[in-house]
C-alpha positions in Angstrom: 75.4 114.9 89.3 77.2 116.1 86.2 79.3 113.3 84.6 81.5 115.8 82.8 82.8 117.3 86.1 83.9 114.0 87.4 85.9 113.1 84.3 88.1 116.2 84.7 89.4 115.0 88.1 93.1 114.2 87.7 94.6 111.8 90.2 98.2 112.8 90.6 100.7 110.3 92.1 102.3 111.4 95.4 105.2 109.8 97.1 107.2 110.3 100.2 111.0 110.2 100.3 114.2 111.6 101.5 116.3 114.3 99.8 119.7 112.8 99.1 121.2 115.5 96.9 120.8 119.3 96.8 123.8 120.4 94.6 121.7 121.4 91.6 119.9 124.7 91.5 116.1 124.4 91.8 116.4 120.6 91.6 116.6 118.0 94.4 117.2 114.3 94.2 114.6 112.4 96.3 115.1 108.7 97.2 112.0 106.6 97.6 112.6 103.3 99.4 110.0 100.5 99.3 109.9 96.8 100.2 109.5 94.2 97.4 108.9 90.5 97.7 111.2 88.1 95.9 109.2 85.9 93.5 110.8 82.6 94.3 112.1 83.0 97.9 109.2 85.1 99.2 111.7 87.3 101.2 111.3 91.0 101.3 114.1 93.3 100.2 114.6 97.1 99.8 114.4 98.8 96.5 115.4 102.4 96.2 114.4 104.6 93.4 115.7 108.1 92.9 113.6 110.9 91.3 114.6 114.5 90.4 112.1 116.9 91.8 111.7 120.7 91.2 112.3 123.0 94.2 111.8 126.6 93.1 113.2 128.3 96.2 116.0 125.9 97.0 114.5 125.5 100.5 114.9 121.7 100.9 118.2 120.1 101.9 119.8 116.7 102.4 118.0 114.7 105.1 114.6 116.3 104.7 111.7 114.0 104.3 109.4 115.4 101.6 106.3 114.7 99.7 106.6 114.8 95.9 103.8 115.0 93.3 103.9 114.0 89.7 103.6 116.8 87.1 104.2 117.6 83.5 107.8 117.2 82.2 109.8 120.2 83.4 113.1 119.0 81.8 114.6 115.8 80.4 114.7 114.1 83.8 112.3 116.1 86.0 108.7 115.0 86.2 108.1 115.7 89.9 107.7 118.7 92.2 108.2 118.9 96.0 104.9 119.8 97.6 105.4 119.5 101.3 108.0 119.0 104.0 107.2 116.0 106.2 110.1 116.3 108.6 113.8 115.6 109.1 115.3 112.2 108.8 116.5 110.9 112.2 120.1 109.9 112.5 120.4 106.1 113.0 122.4 105.1 116.0 125.6 103.3 115.0 127.0 100.8 117.4 130.6 99.7 117.2 131.9 96.3 118.0 134.5 97.8 120.3 131.9 99.5 122.4 130.0 96.3 123.1 133.0 94.1 124.1 134.0 93.8 127.7 137.6 94.4 128.5 139.3 92.0 130.8 142.3 93.0 132.8 144.7 90.4 133.9 
């Protein structure tokens, strides 16, 4: 096995997130949400990080779950490209307090 061939392997970071903005041309803002444990209280909380990712054909829109891969700097803020569409984000069901209360007629 050649040692030189294994040294050239580049491990690129890949993340999965949701497109939250598509107003810019060829750029999408992807939000990555992860759970983090509090150092003192040992409770988990959500941390959301937003990355600007390159989208050459403007084919991804708000609500799409995509996979992004780290690449060379494309602009001042863009260091990621969208590589795959995972699916659509499902709409969460919103329940209102008025729907759950029973009405009493006197």
